[in-house]
C-alpha positions as a Markdown table, in Angstrom:
| # | Residue | x | y | z |
|---|---|---|---|---|
| 1 | Met | 0.1 | 0.0 | -0.1 |
| 2 | Ile | 1.0 | 3.3 | -0.6 |
| 3 | Ala | 0.1 | 6.2 | 1.2 |
| 4 | Lys | 0.7 | 10.1 | 0.3 |
| 5 | Lys | 0.1 | 13.1 | 2.2 |
| 6 | Lys | 1.2 | 16.3 | 0.7 |
| 7 | Lys | 5.4 | 15.9 | 0.3 |
| 8 | Glu | 5.6 | 12.4 | 2.7 |
| 9 | Ile | 5.1 | 8.7 | 1.0 |
| 10 | Ile | 4.5 | 6.0 | 3.5 |
| 11 | Ile | 5.1 | 2.2 | 1.9 |
| 12 | Ile | 3.1 | 0.2 | 3.9 |
| 13 | Gln | 3.4 | -3.9 | 3.8 |
| 14 | Cys | 0.8 | -5.6 | 5.6 |
| 15 | Lys | 1.0 | -9.4 | 6.3 |
| 16 | Arg | -1.1 | -11.4 | 8.3 |
| 17 | Tyr | 0.8 | -14.9 | 8.9 |
| 18 | Gly | -0.3 | -17.3 | 11.4 |
| 19 | Lys | 1.4 | -17.9 | 14.6 |
| 20 | Asp | 3.6 | -20.2 | 13.2 |
| 21 | Thr | 5.0 | -18.9 | 10.3 |
| 22 | Ile | 8.1 | -17.0 | 10.7 |
| 23 | Val | 8.5 | -13.8 | 8.5 |
| 24 | His | 12.1 | -13.8 | 6.8 |
| 25 | Glu | 14.9 | -11.0 | 5.8 |
| 26 | Asn | 13.3 | -11.4 | 2.2 |
| 27 | Thr | 10.0 | -10.0 | 3.2 |
| 28 | Ile | 11.9 | -6.7 | 4.4 |
| 29 | His | 14.2 | -6.7 | 1.7 |
| 30 | Gln | 11.1 | -6.6 | -1.0 |
| 31 | Leu | 9.9 | -3.4 | 1.2 |
| 32 | Asn | 13.1 | -1.6 | 1.0 |
| 33 | Ser | 13.4 | -2.3 | -2.5 |
| 34 | Val | 9.7 | -0.5 | -3.2 |
| 35 | Val | 10.8 | 2.2 | -0.5 |
| 36 | Gln | 14.4 | 3.0 | -2.8 |
| 37 | Phe | 12.4 | 3.1 | -6.0 |
| 38 | Tyr | 9.9 | 5.6 | -4.7 |
| 39 | Ile | 13.1 | 7.8 | -3.1 |
| 40 | Ser | 14.7 | 7.5 | -6.5 |
| 41 | Lys | 11.3 | 8.1 | -8.6 |
| 42 | Asn | 10.5 | 11.1 | -6.6 |
| 43 | Lys | 13.8 | 12.3 | -5.7 |
| 44 | Lys | 13.2 | 12.7 | -2.2 |
| 45 | Lys | 14.1 | 11.2 | 1.0 |
| 46 | Asp | 10.9 | 11.4 | 2.8 |
| 47 | Val | 9.9 | 7.9 | 1.9 |
| 48 | Lys | 9.1 | 5.8 | 5.2 |
| 49 | Gly | 8.8 | 1.9 | 5.1 |
| 50 | Ile | 6.4 | 0.2 | 7.7 |
| 51 | Leu | 5.5 | -3.8 | 8.1 |
| 52 | Tyr | 2.6 | -4.4 | 9.9 |
| 53 | Thr | 2.2 | -8.2 | 11.2 |
| 54 | Val | -0.5 | -9.7 | 13.5 |
| 55 | Asn | 2.4 | -11.5 | 15.3 |
| 56 | Asp | 5.8 | -10.5 | 16.5 |
| 57 | Asn | 7.0 | -13.5 | 14.4 |
| 58 | Leu | 10.4 | -11.8 | 12.6 |
| 59 | Asp | 13.3 | -14.0 | 12.3 |
| 60 | Asp | 17.0 | -12.5 | 13.6 |
| 61 | Glu | 18.1 | -11.9 | 10.6 |
| 62 | Ala | 14.8 | -10.1 | 9.4 |
| 63 | Arg | 14.8 | -7.9 | 12.6 |
| 64 | Glu | 18.4 | -7.2 | 11.8 |
| 65 | Val | 17.8 | -6.0 | 8.0 |
| 66 | Leu | 15.2 | -3.9 | 9.3 |
| 67 | Glu | 17.1 | -1.9 | 11.6 |
| 68 | Tyr | 19.6 | -1.8 | 9.2 |
| 69 | Phe | 17.1 | 0.0 | 6.3 |
| 70 | Glu | 15.7 | 1.9 | 9.1 |
| 71 | Leu | 12.4 | 0.7 | 8.1 |
| 72 | Glu | 9.5 | 0.3 | 11.0 |
| 73 | His | 7.8 | -2.9 | 12.6 |
| 74 | Val | 4.2 | -2.5 | 13.7 |
| 75 | Val | 2.4 | -5.7 | 15.2 |
| 76 | Lys | -1.2 | -5.1 | 15.1 |
| 77 | Ile | -2.8 | -8.3 | 17.2 |
| 78 | His | -6.0 | -8.1 | 16.7 |
| 79 | Pro | -8.9 | -11.0 | 17.3 |
| 80 | Pro | -10.1 | -12.6 | 14.6 |
| 81 | Asn | -13.5 | -11.4 | 12.9 |
| 82 | Glu | -15.6 | -14.9 | 12.9 |
| 83 | Asn | -17.6 | -12.9 | 10.3 |
| 84 | Tyr | -15.6 | -12.2 | 7.8 |
| 85 | Pro | -14.9 | -15.1 | 5.0 |
| 86 | Leu | -11.6 | -15.5 | 4.5 |
| 87 | Val | -11.0 | -18.9 | 2.4 |
| 88 | Lys | -10.5 | -17.6 | -1.4 |
| 89 | Cys | -12.1 | -20.3 | -3.8 |
| 90 | Asn | -10.2 | -19.8 | -7.1 |
| 91 | Ile | -11.1 | -21.0 | -10.5 |
| 92 | Ser | -7.7 | -21.8 | -12.5 |
| 93 | Asp | -7.8 | -21.9 | -16.3 |
| 94 | Lys | -5.6 | -25.2 | -17.3 |
| 95 | Lys | -5.0 | -26.0 | -21.0 |
| 96 | Asn | -9.3 | -26.1 | -21.8 |
| 97 | Ser | -10.0 | -27.2 | -18.0 |
| 98 | Lys | -10.6 | -25.2 | -15.3 |
| 99 | Glu | -9.2 | -26.4 | -11.7 |
| 100 | Tyr | -11.7 | -25.2 | -8.6 |
| 101 | Ile | -9.1 | -24.6 | -5.7 |
| 102 | Tyr | -9.6 | -22.9 | -2.2 |
| 103 | His | -6.6 | -21.5 | -0.5 |
| 104 | Leu | -6.4 | -20.9 | 3.2 |
| 105 | Pro | -4.8 | -17.5 | 4.6 |
| 106 | Ser | -1.2 | -17.4 | 5.6 |
| 107 | Lys | -0.4 | -20.4 | 3.2 |
| 108 | Gly | 1.2 | -20.8 | -0.3 |
| 109 | Met | -0.2 | -18.5 | -3.0 |
| 110 | Tyr | -3.1 | -17.0 | -0.9 |
| 111 | Asp | -1.3 | -13.8 | -1.1 |
| 112 | Arg | -1.3 | -13.8 | -4.8 |
| 113 | Ile | -4.7 | -14.9 | -5.4 |
| 114 | Lys | -6.9 | -12.3 | -6.8 |
| 115 | Ile | -10.5 | -13.2 | -6.7 |
| 116 | Glu | -12.8 | -12.3 | -9.6 |
| 117 | Pro | -16.4 | -12.5 | -8.9 |
| 118 | Lys | -18.1 | -12.4 | -12.7 |
| 119 | Lys | -15.8 | -15.7 | -13.2 |
| 120 | Gly | -17.8 | -17.6 | -10.3 |
| 121 | Glu | -14.7 | -17.2 | -7.6 |
| 122 | Cys | -15.8 | -16.1 | -4.4 |
| 123 | Tyr | -14.8 | -15.7 | -0.3 |
| 124 | Val | -16.3 | -18.4 | 2.1 |
| 125 | Tyr | -16.0 | -18.5 | 5.5 |
| 126 | Thr | -15.5 | -22.4 | 5.9 |
| 127 | Glu | -12.9 | -25.1 | 4.1 |
| 128 | Ala | -16.4 | -27.2 | 4.1 |
| 129 | Glu | -18.7 | -24.6 | 2.4 |
| 130 | Ala | -15.5 | -24.6 | -0.1 |
| 131 | Gln | -15.7 | -28.0 | -0.7 |
| 132 | Glu | -19.4 | -28.2 | -0.9 |
| 133 | Leu | -19.2 | -25.6 | -3.9 |
| 134 | Gly | -16.7 | -28.1 | -5.8 |
| 135 | Phe | -13.2 | -26.5 | -4.9 |
| 136 | Arg | -10.8 | -28.9 | -3.5 |
| 137 | Lys | -7.8 | -27.8 | -1.3 |
| 138 | Ser | -5.1 | -26.1 | -2.7 |
| 139 | Phe | -1.8 | -28.8 | -2.6 |
| 140 | Thr | 0.4 | -25.8 | -0.7 |
| 141 | Cys | -2.1 | -25.9 | 2.1 |
| 142 | Lys | -2.1 | -29.8 | 2.1 |
| 143 | Arg | 2.3 | -29.5 | 2.6 |
| 144 | Gly | 1.5 | -27.3 | 5.1 |
| 145 | Ser | 4.0 | -24.3 | 3.8 |
């Protein structure tokens, strides 16, 4: 997310990883790359980078890189909202056939999956609901990555 107010630019990266998922230094490098791009593009130094996470789960190297690049880390712990559907039901087109796959938060490709309701994709509350609609669990979810 890119927030602009007058001359200030704030680059915000949000990660809603599970408690057992560790944030590694590559996440910090990605954030810093965007910050450096905006510094270069706008020829100004007042660009700030902030990483928001729901758990304080950065590994030691990530903390070191965060400090080195002078980026901010904000932990915003909040109770899960039971009324918000988080399971993504995605339809993947593969050589004249379609795969109906559901993705869980904090697993595999979840962050990269964009839901397009016009294609029949949707968000649901539970895995059971996704399965009832004919979606199978993502292979990356089964491996637990």
